[in-house]
N, C-alpha and C positions, 0 to 999 in steps of 0.2 A: 705407702705407695698405692695400695688398693683404694684407700679412702679418697686419695687425690684423683684417682681415676673416675670414681663415682661422682665427685663434686664437679669435675669438668663435664662429664656426661650429662649431669642435671642442668648445668648452666647452658649448655648447647641446646638441650631439649626446650628449657624455658625460653631461650632466645628465639628459637625457631617457632614457637607458639605465639610470641608476641609479634614477631614479623608477620606471620601467617594472618593474625587477627588484623593487623594494620592494613594488609593487602586487601583482605576480604572486605573491611569496612569501607575502603575506597571504591570497589567495584560494585557493591550492593545497590546504591542509588541509581547508578546508570542502568543496570539491568531491570530494576523496577520501572523506570521510565520507558524502556524499551518494550516491556511487558504491556504497559498501558497503551502504547502505539499499536501494538499488534492486536490488542483487543479491539481498538477502534477499526482497523483494517479489516479484521475477521468478522465484524458485525455486518459488513456488506456482502450480500450473497454474490455467487459467481454468475449467476443468471438473474436479471433484474427486470422487473416490470417498469412501466413508465414513471410510476410514483416513487418507486425506489431509486430510479436514475436521477430523478428530480431532486431527491434528497442527497444523493451522492454528489451531484454536481452543485447543489446549492443554488438551483434556479427553479422556475415554476414549470409545471408540466406543460403549459401553454408555450412556453419558450422552447421546449424540446419538440413539440408538435410543429412549430414555426421552422425550426431547424430542419427537421425531417422534410417537411413541404418544399423548402427551398432546395434542399439537397437532391430530392427526388426529380424536381423540375430541371435543375442544372445537369443531372445525370442522364437524362433523356437526351438532352442536346448534345452530349459529347460521345465521340466514339469509344475513346479510352480515358482512363484516369488512374490516378495514384490509389492504391487500396484504401488508404486512411483519409482521403481527401473528403469523403462524406461520412457522416455518422453511421457506424456499422449497427444493423439490427437484423433480427430474424422475425418472421412472421409465423406464428404457431397458433393454430386455431383462430386465425384472424386477429390475433393481438400481437403487438410488437413486444419482443424480447430483446434485451441487451446483455451481451457477454462482458463482464467487468474487465477482463484482460484486453479485449478488443477497444472497449471505451477508453481505457488507459493509453493505448497505443494511438488512437484518434486525437486525444488530448495532446500527446507528445507531437504528433504530426502537426496539429494546429498551432502549437507553441513554436515549433521549429520553422514553420512557414508563414508565422504572423498572420494568419486568417482571422478575421473577425466575424 
């Protein structure tokens, strides 16, 4: 009777190890790809210079300057506007800085409102 209990215990333990290995082998590739995506996202700083923003948006620095000039001239003419209607930036020591989270919100706004 004791031997039968040991054999059943060993079979249950072995089966649980095999099932665990199968489950872990199925989840490993997905978590590895998530890690790669998070490394790409984490390489972008939270506060960007115009060169970093150009790289982040995959457009030229001149295109960003043109967007800023257009937005600034339109903003002057309006009494009020939506927060993310225009590209958000800060001026620090006469240099433009862009907060990544704000740029992401601006992109969502542009996408939702189909602005070009």
